[in-house]
FIDREN-121000 format. One record per residue (C-alpha): residue number from 1; residue in three letters; chain; z, y, x. Coordinates in pm, 1 decimal. Example, Ala and Ser with C-alpha at 12.3 -4.5 7.8 and 13.67 -1.06 7.14 Angstrom:
2
atom nr->1 | rest->ALA | kette->A | Z->780.0 | Y->-450.0 | X->1230.0 .
atom nr->2 | rest->SER | kette->A | Z->714.0 | Y->-106.0 | X->1367.0 .
This chain:
111
atom nr->1 | rest->UNK | kette->A | Z->14567.7 | Y->5390.0 | X->-7618.1 .
atom nr->2 | rest->UNK | kette->A | Z->14921.4 | Y->5519.4 | X->-7651.8 .
atom nr->3 | rest->UNK | kette->A | Z->15064.4 | Y->5651.2 | X->-7974.3 .
atom nr->4 | rest->UNK | kette->A | Z->15080.0 | Y->6010.7 | X->-7856.5 .
atom nr->5 | rest->UNK | kette->A | Z->14744.2 | Y->6000.2 | X->-7684.5 .
atom nr->6 | rest->UNK | kette->A | Z->14474.6 | Y->6255.6 | X->-7762.8 .
atom nr->7 | rest->UNK | kette->A | Z->14200.5 | Y->6006.7 | X->-7670.5 .
atom nr->8 | rest->UNK | kette->A | Z->14061.3 | Y->5998.8 | X->-8025.7 .
atom nr->9 | rest->UNK | kette->A | Z->13986.6 | Y->6373.5 | X->-8005.1 .
atom nr->10 | rest->UNK | kette->A | Z->13698.7 | Y->6290.0 | X->-7769.9 .
atom nr->11 | rest->UNK | kette->A | Z->13404.7 | Y->6186.5 | X->-7986.3 .
atom nr->12 | rest->UNK | kette->A | Z->13112.6 | Y->6214.9 | X->-7748.4 .
atom nr->13 | rest->UNK | kette->A | Z->13007.0 | Y->6245.3 | X->-7385.8 .
atom nr->14 | rest->UNK | kette->A | Z->12636.7 | Y->6285.0 | X->-7315.0 .
atom nr->15 | rest->UNK | kette->A | Z->12474.3 | Y->6186.0 | X->-6988.0 .
atom nr->16 | rest->UNK | kette->A | Z->12322.7 | Y->6534.7 | X->-6978.2 .
atom nr->17 | rest->UNK | kette->A | Z->12664.8 | Y->6699.6 | X->-6988.4 .
atom nr->18 | rest->UNK | kette->A | Z->12812.0 | Y->6458.5 | X->-6731.7 .
atom nr->19 | rest->UNK | kette->A | Z->12517.1 | Y->6536.1 | X->-6506.7 .
atom nr->20 | rest->UNK | kette->A | Z->12561.3 | Y->6910.8 | X->-6554.6 .
atom nr->21 | rest->UNK | kette->A | Z->12935.5 | Y->6902.1 | X->-6481.0 .
atom nr->22 | rest->UNK | kette->A | Z->12932.2 | Y->6637.1 | X->-6205.6 .
atom nr->23 | rest->UNK | kette->A | Z->13032.0 | Y->6904.7 | X->-5953.3 .
atom nr->24 | rest->UNK | kette->A | Z->13382.7 | Y->6874.6 | X->-6103.1 .
atom nr->25 | rest->UNK | kette->A | Z->13399.2 | Y->6493.9 | X->-6071.7 .
atom nr->26 | rest->UNK | kette->A | Z->13601.5 | Y->6520.4 | X->-5748.5 .
atom nr->27 | rest->UNK | kette->A | Z->13881.1 | Y->6686.1 | X->-5950.2 .
atom nr->28 | rest->UNK | kette->A | Z->13908.5 | Y->6357.1 | X->-6139.3 .
atom nr->29 | rest->UNK | kette->A | Z->13917.9 | Y->6138.6 | X->-5829.3 .
atom nr->30 | rest->UNK | kette->A | Z->13547.7 | Y->6060.6 | X->-5792.0 .
atom nr->31 | rest->UNK | kette->A | Z->13516.8 | Y->6050.9 | X->-5414.4 .
atom nr->32 | rest->UNK | kette->A | Z->13140.9 | Y->6070.0 | X->-5372.7 .
atom nr->33 | rest->UNK | kette->A | Z->12906.3 | Y->6361.2 | X->-5425.1 .
atom nr->34 | rest->UNK | kette->A | Z->12613.7 | Y->6122.5 | X->-5480.3 .
atom nr->35 | rest->UNK | kette->A | Z->12507.5 | Y->6155.2 | X->-5840.9 .
atom nr->36 | rest->UNK | kette->A | Z->12370.3 | Y->5833.8 | X->-5991.0 .
atom nr->37 | rest->UNK | kette->A | Z->12425.5 | Y->5609.7 | X->-6294.1 .
atom nr->38 | rest->UNK | kette->A | Z->12728.8 | Y->5444.8 | X->-6134.8 .
atom nr->39 | rest->UNK | kette->A | Z->12906.1 | Y->5765.8 | X->-6032.3 .
atom nr->40 | rest->UNK | kette->A | Z->12828.2 | Y->5933.5 | X->-6365.5 .
atom nr->41 | rest->UNK | kette->A | Z->12984.7 | Y->5631.0 | X->-6534.2 .
atom nr->42 | rest->UNK | kette->A | Z->13293.4 | Y->5663.6 | X->-6311.0 .
atom nr->43 | rest->UNK | kette->A | Z->13319.5 | Y->6030.2 | X->-6408.9 .
atom nr->44 | rest->UNK | kette->A | Z->13295.3 | Y->5939.3 | X->-6778.3 .
atom nr->45 | rest->UNK | kette->A | Z->13570.3 | Y->5678.2 | X->-6733.9 .
atom nr->46 | rest->UNK | kette->A | Z->13787.9 | Y->5934.0 | X->-6554.4 .
atom nr->47 | rest->UNK | kette->A | Z->13745.1 | Y->6182.5 | X->-6839.8 .
atom nr->48 | rest->UNK | kette->A | Z->13840.6 | Y->5913.7 | X->-7091.5 .
atom nr->49 | rest->UNK | kette->A | Z->14143.9 | Y->5823.3 | X->-6877.4 .
atom nr->50 | rest->UNK | kette->A | Z->14247.2 | Y->6189.6 | X->-6875.1 .
atom nr->51 | rest->UNK | kette->A | Z->14222.6 | Y->6199.6 | X->-7254.0 .
atom nr->52 | rest->UNK | kette->A | Z->14418.2 | Y->5873.3 | X->-7282.9 .
atom nr->53 | rest->UNK | kette->A | Z->14700.9 | Y->5985.6 | X->-7054.1 .
atom nr->54 | rest->UNK | kette->A | Z->15028.1 | Y->6056.9 | X->-7238.5 .
atom nr->55 | rest->UNK | kette->A | Z->15075.0 | Y->6367.9 | X->-7020.2 .
atom nr->56 | rest->UNK | kette->A | Z->14751.5 | Y->6519.3 | X->-7156.6 .
atom nr->57 | rest->UNK | kette->A | Z->14823.8 | Y->6764.8 | X->-7437.7 .
atom nr->58 | rest->UNK | kette->A | Z->14611.4 | Y->7004.4 | X->-7640.8 .
atom nr->59 | rest->UNK | kette->A | Z->14669.3 | Y->7356.4 | X->-7510.1 .
atom nr->60 | rest->UNK | kette->A | Z->14463.4 | Y->7655.8 | X->-7611.9 .
atom nr->61 | rest->UNK | kette->A | Z->14091.1 | Y->7718.2 | X->-7607.8 .
atom nr->62 | rest->UNK | kette->A | Z->13806.5 | Y->7769.0 | X->-7363.2 .
atom nr->63 | rest->UNK | kette->A | Z->13695.6 | Y->8132.0 | X->-7368.4 .
atom nr->64 | rest->UNK | kette->A | Z->13326.4 | Y->8053.9 | X->-7330.8 .
atom nr->65 | rest->UNK | kette->A | Z->13296.2 | Y->7809.2 | X->-7623.8 .
atom nr->66 | rest->UNK | kette->A | Z->13387.2 | Y->7913.0 | X->-7979.7 .
atom nr->67 | rest->UNK | kette->A | Z->13634.5 | Y->7680.0 | X->-8156.6 .
atom nr->68 | rest->UNK | kette->A | Z->13676.3 | Y->7467.5 | X->-7845.4 .
atom nr->69 | rest->UNK | kette->A | Z->13991.8 | Y->7275.9 | X->-7757.2 .
atom nr->70 | rest->UNK | kette->A | Z->14138.4 | Y->7237.7 | X->-7410.1 .
atom nr->71 | rest->UNK | kette->A | Z->14336.5 | Y->6928.6 | X->-7313.2 .
atom nr->72 | rest->UNK | kette->A | Z->14568.6 | Y->6994.7 | X->-7019.2 .
atom nr->73 | rest->UNK | kette->A | Z->14751.1 | Y->6738.9 | X->-6806.3 .
atom nr->74 | rest->UNK | kette->A | Z->15056.6 | Y->6889.5 | X->-6636.0 .
atom nr->75 | rest->UNK | kette->A | Z->15077.9 | Y->6601.0 | X->-6385.3 .
atom nr->76 | rest->UNK | kette->A | Z->14725.3 | Y->6651.0 | X->-6248.8 .
atom nr->77 | rest->UNK | kette->A | Z->14657.1 | Y->7012.5 | X->-6357.9 .
atom nr->78 | rest->UNK | kette->A | Z->14323.4 | Y->6887.2 | X->-6489.0 .
atom nr->79 | rest->UNK | kette->A | Z->14171.4 | Y->7014.1 | X->-6810.5 .
atom nr->80 | rest->UNK | kette->A | Z->13902.2 | Y->6870.3 | X->-7034.3 .
atom nr->81 | rest->UNK | kette->A | Z->13724.3 | Y->7100.7 | X->-7278.8 .
atom nr->82 | rest->UNK | kette->A | Z->13581.3 | Y->6965.9 | X->-7604.2 .
atom nr->83 | rest->UNK | kette->A | Z->13371.7 | Y->7155.5 | X->-7855.7 .
atom nr->84 | rest->UNK | kette->A | Z->13476.1 | Y->7174.7 | X->-8221.2 .
atom nr->85 | rest->UNK | kette->A | Z->13304.7 | Y->6839.8 | X->-8288.0 .
atom nr->86 | rest->UNK | kette->A | Z->13491.6 | Y->6665.8 | X->-8006.5 .
atom nr->87 | rest->UNK | kette->A | Z->13203.0 | Y->6653.1 | X->-7760.8 .
atom nr->88 | rest->UNK | kette->A | Z->13270.3 | Y->6687.5 | X->-7388.4 .
atom nr->89 | rest->UNK | kette->A | Z->13189.8 | Y->7037.4 | X->-7260.5 .
atom nr->90 | rest->UNK | kette->A | Z->13349.3 | Y->7041.8 | X->-6915.3 .
atom nr->91 | rest->UNK | kette->A | Z->13651.6 | Y->6934.8 | X->-6718.6 .
atom nr->92 | rest->UNK | kette->A | Z->13807.9 | Y->7056.0 | X->-6395.5 .
atom nr->93 | rest->UNK | kette->A | Z->14131.2 | Y->7118.1 | X->-6206.4 .
atom nr->94 | rest->UNK | kette->A | Z->14315.1 | Y->7446.6 | X->-6242.0 .
atom nr->95 | rest->UNK | kette->A | Z->14544.3 | Y->7560.9 | X->-5963.7 .
atom nr->96 | rest->UNK | kette->A | Z->14897.9 | Y->7687.4 | X->-6033.4 .
atom nr->97 | rest->UNK | kette->A | Z->14950.2 | Y->8038.1 | X->-5899.1 .
atom nr->98 | rest->UNK | kette->A | Z->14588.9 | Y->8146.4 | X->-5952.6 .
atom nr->99 | rest->UNK | kette->A | Z->14499.0 | Y->8417.7 | X->-6206.8 .
atom nr->100 | rest->UNK | kette->A | Z->14299.8 | Y->8155.3 | X->-6401.8 .
atom nr->101 | rest->UNK | kette->A | Z->14604.7 | Y->7928.0 | X->-6433.1 .
atom nr->102 | rest->UNK | kette->A | Z->14851.8 | Y->8209.5 | X->-6506.9 .
atom nr->103 | rest->UNK | kette->A | Z->14628.9 | Y->8360.3 | X->-6776.2 .
atom nr->104 | rest->UNK | kette->A | Z->14573.9 | Y->8019.7 | X->-6936.8 .
atom nr->105 | rest->UNK | kette->A | Z->14947.0 | Y->7940.5 | X->-6943.2 .
atom nr->106 | rest->UNK | kette->A | Z->15036.3 | Y->8284.7 | X->-7076.6 .
atom nr->107 | rest->UNK | kette->A | Z->14756.5 | Y->8341.3 | X->-7328.2 .
atom nr->108 | rest->UNK | kette->A | Z->14624.7 | Y->7993.2 | X->-7404.7 .
atom nr->109 | rest->UNK | kette->A | Z->14270.4 | Y->8094.8 | X->-7318.0 .
atom nr->110 | rest->UNK | kette->A | Z->14095.5 | Y->7923.1 | X->-7028.9 .
atom nr->111 | rest->UNK | kette->A | Z->13809.8 | Y->8105.6 | X->-6854.8 .
């Protein structure tokens, strides 16, 4: 991965968490809603790609998880949330112009 990549921040992704958050897979380019081993694997790869992208930067925290870190990509407007140990919590697209986006940009807290 690139020198300024945050990929090494991601230490773990469980199948359980991928399964739980699969509803957001479309935000990362997964084009099917069918949840199976293959599509969960594609989602995991997409999350790792997000974390490996040079445009992905640490920015703020996730309001629902104490000591979490949010990794925002300004090209895609996707975020990935990791807990304090670096485990995948969630990931989704935020939309510029929405209260969620504006609050996150202004206060550094994603909700």
